[in-house]
N, C-alpha and C positions, 0 to 999 in steps of 0.2 A: 486448414488448407494453406498450402504454400510452405509449411514447416514439417510436412510429413517426412519422416526419416532423419530429421535433424535432432541430434541429441539435446535434451532439455537444458543441460548445463551450458552447452555452446550457445544455444538460442538466448539464454539468460545473459551470458557474458556479452554478446553482441548488443543486445537491447540496453544493457547497463552502460556499455561504452558510448552508445549514441546519447543516452541521457546525460552522461558526464560531459561529453563534448558540447551539447546544446546548453546545459546548465552553466558551464564555464563561460561559454560565449555570451550568455545573457548577463552574467555577473560582470564580465569585462566591459560589455557594451554599456551597461547602466552605470559603471563606475563604482559599483558596490564593493569591489575587491579592495578599495582603499580603506574600508572600514574594518577589514579583517584583524588588524593588529590592535584596534581599540575596542572592538565589540566581542571578539571571540576569546573569552577568558576560559580558565580551566573548567568551570562549571558548564559553560556552553559546549566545550569540546566533549565533555563526558556525555551529555545528553545527545549531542549529535552523533557521537560514536555508537551509543546504545541504540539510537533510532536507526542508524545505518545497518547495524547488525540485525535488528529485527526486520527491517525491510529486506535485507539480503536473504534471510531465512524464509521469509514469506514468498519472495519471488522464486527462490529455488523450489519450494514446495508447490507453488502455483504452476510453474512450467513442467515439473515432474508429473503433477496431476493431469495436466493437459496432454502430456505424452502418453499417459496410461488410460485416459478416459475421454468422454465426450465434453465438448466445450460448455454446453449449457449448464449441466449440474456443477461443474467446477467453478464457473463464473458465478453462479447463484450462491454457492457456499461462500465464495470470496466476498461477495457483497454483504453477506450476513455479518461480516466483521464490523459493520456499522453499529451493531448492538454493543459490541465490546468498546468501541470508541466512545459511544454515548455514555455508557456506564462509567468508564474511566474519567470522562470529562466532568460528569456530575460529582463523582467521588473526590477527584483531586484538583479540578480546576474551578469548582464552584459554579458550574453552569446550571442553568435552570432545569428543573425536573417537570417541565410543562406537559400537559395532557396531549397537546398537538404533536409535540416531538415524540412522546411515548407512543402515541397512536401510529405515527409515521414509521418509527423504528419497528414497531410490532408488525405493521403491514409489510415492510421490506423483509422481515424475518419469515413471515408466513409465506410470502411469495417465493423466497429463496428455498424454503422447505418444500413447497409444492413443485418448484422447477427441478430441484435436485433429485427427485424421484422419477423423472422422465426416463423412458427407455428408448 
């Protein structure tokens, strides 16, 4: 609602521009921009670049899916990415593989599956 007839890539670009302006404002307001030269080495730039590319692709797909379909199933499937995040954090970051977290992730995935089938 409110974006009907707006091309998905245009909507994504506007949203991204707003995020950029607000994020830059926060960095300037908090003074964190002074740490850029000492904290952002080549390794950090690589991972931030890869993360930015992944986020861009995700947002483009998300807005395209919203353009083509209903919001509830699209959003439900998007939230199921929690399972991927959890699996990667366990595999690469050494986060705990607790039963409560596993149960929570499973419940989110089951809920997303059930919601994605709504007509």
